[in-house]
N, C-alpha and C positions, 0 to 999 in steps of 0.2 A: 568437598570445598567449595567456597563459593569463588568467582573470578577475584583477581586481583587490579587495582585500579590501572588503567591504561596507560603507558609510558609515553613520557614528552621528551623531544630533543630540542636542541636550540636551531638544529638546521630544517628539520622537518616538522614542528610543530608536533602535534599527537600523532600517535601510532594509528593511521586511518584503517589500516586492515585488521587490526585488534578490534577497533571498535566496530566494524563492520561484522567481525564473528563474533564478538558479544551481543550485538544487535540480534543479530541471528537466531543464538543460543536462546536469550529470551524470549525470543517471539515464539520459538519451537516449544518453547514450556505449555504455553497455550494451544498451540496447534500443530502437533506432533506432523501431521502429514503436509506441511505447510510447502515443502518441496514438491509434495506429489503434484498440488493444485499449479505451482509454478511451472511445470514440466507440460502439462495439458494446455495450460494459458499459451504457451509458446508452441506447443502442436496445433491450436486452431490458429495462430499466426499464419504459420508456415502454411496450411494446408487453406487457408482463406487468401492472404494478402501475399505470402510469399518469404523470402528469403532476406529480402533488403527493404524492410520496411521504415516506414517513417512513423516513429511512435511517441505519443505524449503518456509518460508516466504520470498520472495523476495523483495526488496527495504522496508525492516519492519517499516521503521521508529519506533515509539512508540512502535510497536508489537500487533498492533490492531488485526490484524488477529490471531495471537498467542493467543491473550488473550480471545476470543470466541471460537477457537478452542478447547483450553484445557477447558475451561469451559463446553463445548457441550461432548465433547472425553475426559474424563479423563486419558485413556491411549494413548493417542497420543504422540509423541513428536515432536520437533519444531526447526529447526534451523532458525533463524533469520540474514540476512544478510542484509547491509545498509551502506554506506560510514558517513552520516551526523551524527557527534560526538553529536549535542544536542541531537535527537530523541533518538540516541542509549542511551545515557545517561538516559534517562525517562526510556526506555525498561530495561536498566541492573537494574536501581534500581527497576524495577516493577517487574522483574524475579528473582533477585538475591537469592533468597531461594528454586527456582523451578530446581530440576536437570533434568527437562522433557526439558529446554528449552536451547539454546547454541545460543550466539551471536557472530556474525563475522562481522569484519569492512574489507570490500573490495568495490573496483570499479567495477561496473560492466561492464564499458567498458574496462577495464582492461582483455584481452584474457588471464591471469591466474589466473582470481579469483576464479574459481572452484576449485582450489589446496588449498585454504584456507576450505573449508568445510569439517564438520568429516565425513561426508557420501560420498559414490561412487553415491550413488544412490536414490531417494526418491519416495514413492508411489504418492505425490503431491505437486506440486510447484504453489505456491499460491501469487497475489499480487493484489493489489487494489491502483489506483489512484497515480501512480506512475512512469509507463514508459512513459507517453506522455514526459517528461523531454528529450526522446531521440530522435534524428531523427532518419528516416526511415533506412538507412542503419545499423546504430550500433544496432538499436532494431532488424532489420533481422538476424545480427549474434549473438545478446545474444539467440534469438529464436533458433537457432542452439545450443548453449551450454545447453538451457534447454533441448531440445530434448535428449541429451545425459546423462543427470542428471534424467530426468523420467523412472522407470520402465517399461518394456512390460506391458501393462494395464494400466499403472497409468494415471496422470490426469495433465495437467496444466491448470490455470484458469487467466484470467486477466480481472478485473473489471476497465472500465476507461471511458474516453469521447473519444469517437469514431466518428469521423465527416463524413457524407454522403455528399461529394461536388456536387453531382448531384442534390441536394434538397433544395437550397439557398433559397426559400420561406418558407418552412417549417422550416429551420435552425432558420431564422432569428425569425421568429415566435416564436419559443421555448424561443429562447436566449431571447425576450422581455419578454416574460412571467417568465422567470426565474428569471431573473433580479428584475423584480417587488415583487416577493415574499421576495429576497434576501435584497431589499431595506426595506420591510417592517420588516424584521427581524433583521435587522440593528439599525432600530428605536427603537426597545422594547429592545438594548443592547448587540445584537451578536457581538463579535470580529471578526475581519475579520484575513485575513493570517498577513498582516504587523501588524496588534495591538498585535496579539498572540504574534509574534517574540520580539515585542518592550518589553512586559510582561518578556518573556525568558531572554532578555539581562540584566533585570534589577534584577533577582535573582540571589545571590551569589554562589551557587551552579552551575547554567546554564551559566551564563555569558561568563565562556571561552569558555566552547562548543559553544556557539552559535557565538561567533566571530569568532571560526575556522570554523562555518559551513558556514559565509559567505564569508570568505577566498575561500573556496571551491568551491561554488556555486554562489557566488553574489546573487541578488536580487530576479531572479528567472532564470531558464535555459530556451530556446527558442528550444523545440523541437517540435515533428510533430504529429498530431492526423490523422491518418490514418482511413478508414472506415475499419468496423466489417468485412466488405470482405475482405480487403486488409490483416488484421489479420489472419482469417482464412486460405487464400490462402497461407501465405508464413510458416503458421505453419504446415500444409500438405508438403509444399516443404521442409521443416526442419526435416520431419521423424515421424510426427505424423499422424495416420492413420484417424483421422475423426477431425474436428472442426467446431463449429458453435455456434452461439448465445443461451445462455440459460434463458438469462434474460434481459429486457431494460426497461429504463424509456425513457422521452422523447427527454434525451440528452445524457446517460451513455449507455454503454452496458457490460453483463458478459459473455465473451468469452471461451467457454471449448473445450479443445482439448484431446483427449483420442491416448494415444500412440499405 
């Protein structure tokens, strides 16, 4: 069966924990190995910058990375930046009592977005399943800004769908296999993207932010999904010393760059 709408109370507003759980389940419909990529991401954070990092959660959404970061590294601090008012509302409710977390509303295509951040530099900038909303040119520009934010020896990681156009038969087979699994999960009651947003629009607390979100983005942005090789090359061109994948599934890649 499908998820019920999240409950709302007069004292606490929306049930933020339930909304976080619902978002995770919806995302896992597309990415069953989502937790594995988060685990590897934090493994590499620990290996390269330690267990008390200052982190920028780029295009943070509901704060999925930040939640896992703080659960594993209690001495970490995180700045979450996003433009989506609905997802930021969930993040804000989730981390309202946590002084390790700062949330910033900013458009990553705005050349001045970094001026809104509370710190000039970060040990790690982390992002997942978000930057495919951008076309290649603004993404390359963003990578230049990220390179300026990461301290020497710090890291940037991007976990996302990265397509190698030189392997069309492999790509088609992988996509067909993945969609078979998604169809099976959907038949078992999993929510897809559109259904999840329909629930958000019905919630008394999230209805307004959800409407504003669709005014900003529309149904879905039409970005690019260049190859992992493209990401690594551009990151090196923008100032990182090393860049390569450190994890991949048949469809997705976690790319790590070290300043």
